[in-house]
C-alpha positions, 0 to 999 in steps of 0.5 A, a space after each residue: 245360840 239359836 240352831 234353824 229348825 227344819 220343821 214346826 209341829 203345827 201350822 198356822 194361817 192370816 190374812 195376807 194382804 192388808 185389812 179391809 175390802 178389796 176385789 181380792 184377797 190372799 190367805 196363807 197357811 204354812 206347816 207340815 198340814 197346809 196341804 191337808 188342811 185346804 183340800 180338807 176344804 177345797 173343791 177341785 182338784 185332789 191338792 194332796 197330788 198335784 205338783 209344787 208351784 201349781 194353782 187350782 181353781 176350786 170352791 171352798 166348802 165348809 160343813 156342806 157351806 160354800 163358801 167363795 170360788 178361789 184360785 190356790 197357789 201350791 208351794 211345797 217345802 223347802 221350796 217356799 218363802 218359809 220352807 215348809 209346805 205353803 198355800 195360798 188360798 185366793 178369794 174374793 176381798 171381802 172381809 165376810 168371805 176371809 173369816 170364814 175360810 179363816 174359821 173354816 182352816 182353824 177348825 179344821 186344825 190350823 192357828 192363827 199366826 202371830 205377827 211376822 210368824 210367817 218371816 219368823 219360820 223363813 228365818 229358823 228355817 234358813 231361808 233367810 238371816 235376819 238382817 234379811 228378815 227386818 229388811 222384809 218389814 222394811 221393804 213393806 213400810 218402804 214409802 219413797 223410791 229411796 226406802 225401797 231400795 234400801 231395803 231391796 238391796 237388803 233384802 236380797 243380801 247386801 248388807 249379809 256378805 259383807 257381814 259375813 265374809 268379815 266374819 268369816 276372816 276373824 272366825 280364821 284368825 280367832 281359830 287360828 289364835 286359839 290353837 297357838 295356845 294348845 303350843 304355847 311351850 313351844 312359842 310357835 306362832 300360826 295367826 300371822 300378825 301383820 295380815 291380822 293387822 291389815 284385816 283389822 285395819 280394813 274390817 275398822 274402814 267397812 265398819 266404820 262406813 257403815 255406824 256413819 252411814 246410818 244417819 242417811 239410812 234413818 233419813 231414807 226409812 222415817 223422813 226427816 222433820 223439817 221446822 220452815 221458821 222466822 219472822 211473821 210475815 216472812 212468808 212461811 205459809 206462802 213457801 209451804 204452798 208453793 212446796 205442796 203445790 197447793 193451797 195447805 196454809 192460810 195466806 194473809 199479810 196480818 201477822 202472827 195467822 199462823 198460831 199453831 204448827 201445820 205438818 205435810 209430807 213431800 217427796 224430793 228426790 226420794 226422800 221424805 220431807 216433813 215440812 212443818 210451817 210454824 207460827 212466827 217468832 217474835 214477843 206477843 202479848 197474845 196468849 194464842 200466839 204466845 203459844 204457836 212461838 213456844 211450839 215452835 221453838 221445840 220443832 226447832 229442837 226437833 228438827 233434823 233441818 232448820 229452813 229460816 225464812 227472812 223477808 230479804 227486803 226487811 231483814 237487816 245483815 247484822 240481824 241474820 249473822 245473829 240468828 246464824 249465831 244463835 242456830 251455830 250456838 244450838 248446833 243447829 244445821 239449819 238453811 237461810 232463805 232470803 224470801 221475796 226477792 221478786 223485785 231488785 234481786 241483784 241489789 237484796 245478794 249484794 246487801 248479803 254478800 257478807 254471809 255465805 250460804 244463802 238461797 234466794 228465792 221468790 214462794 209467791 213467783 215460785 223463782 228458784 223453788 227448786 234450788 230450795 228443793 236440791 239444797 235440802 237433799 244436799 243437807 241430809 244427804 252425806 256426801 260420800 255414800 250413795 243410796 247404791 251402797 250398803 246402808 243402814 237403817 235399822 238402829 239394833 244394827 246401828 248399836 250392834 257395829 258400834 260394840 264390834 268397832 270398840 273390839 275391833 280397836 281393842 284387837 289393835 290394842 291388844 297387839 300393839 302392847 304385845 296381848 298374848 293370844 288368849 287375850 286377843 282371842 276373847 276380843 276377835 269373839 267379842 267383835 263375832 258375837 255382835 257380828 253374829 246378833 246382827 245377822 241371827 247367827 247368834 240371839 235368842 228366843 225372846 230378841 226375835 220374839 221381840 223383833 217379830 212382832 213388828 209385822 204385820 199380821 200375815 208376814 
């Protein structure tokens, strides 16, 4: 187990705002010498005499040259993001100015921060657990309401609280079972097996729910690839343009106009759908079109959802039923969408009444397109999970939870078969190990370096 550290020998510095030209930029320092280094460059008040959580106007001067007028924010440890002394210098956003200030601080004794090192120090100093630290990166990368809400919920410790509660209960039982081993000759039972059964049952339900939430969490975090497929002239490009409210794809009455895939992102109710307009599926002697059809088949296999668009006037019931059988055989998650229903919609609905679940639209007239959007959201979102719940979005967490669940099954199986306490304790400790891996109570330096290396510099 890697213990939390109370301090570091060096002071780190990095630009905390996005790279490039802007109105302002923020340069962050953290470490025991953050105040001394900044005070040596700052012309204004003596920062060493100022209270924490105050801001001060002045200039940054290096080797007699004024670099910029700045505002300096002071955060004395442990009341700071990292738990250390932290300084934030707000300067003008010129990349040249930023680099000059960074160079001045490194000459004065700071070193450049590694990616994620500020958050890593926050974790090592006990300001965040590992799930909260990882949610910082998710929050920065959030690009929809759902991904933002999920990251905020985790950063505030919602996920951690559930795991810590479970871990505390398992630790108690593990300690009682191991205490029994000291009194094995007296045949004393300290750990109530009935209560342990109840704990394992409730814990299994909780862990399963978290594991099941990963499918939706992955959708929220990364979006879902959505392939629009069908025969040539089914209206795929028209539908893409309608969904995006712009003329992104070329629309023509000539079959086979779309030769390559066209990809765009659409936000529907906070979920990102990566729409892929594909080449029409048909046999063709045209080499380029044939390559397009081959790419379409590849996109179908990769897609989280396939929107099968067909001309409701031209498609036969038997042919559509055959397509449904093919999708089901390949275990493809699909929506059937009948297009070009602006004339004779009632007759078209009657024609396909034997096949359930078809959405009928007119992409050209924008009829029922909102129904299609709602159906897409429903298709990828699990009905018994909502974004108010704790949702697992991290593949590392998902993998560890599966190991926890396996260990809990082993504990229950052991009790069913009357295994002795020492063997039950081993399975409980295994569950505790993987719970600890999620929150960072059990980890190693190499794993931490890997996790935080995926953060942006300055965070």
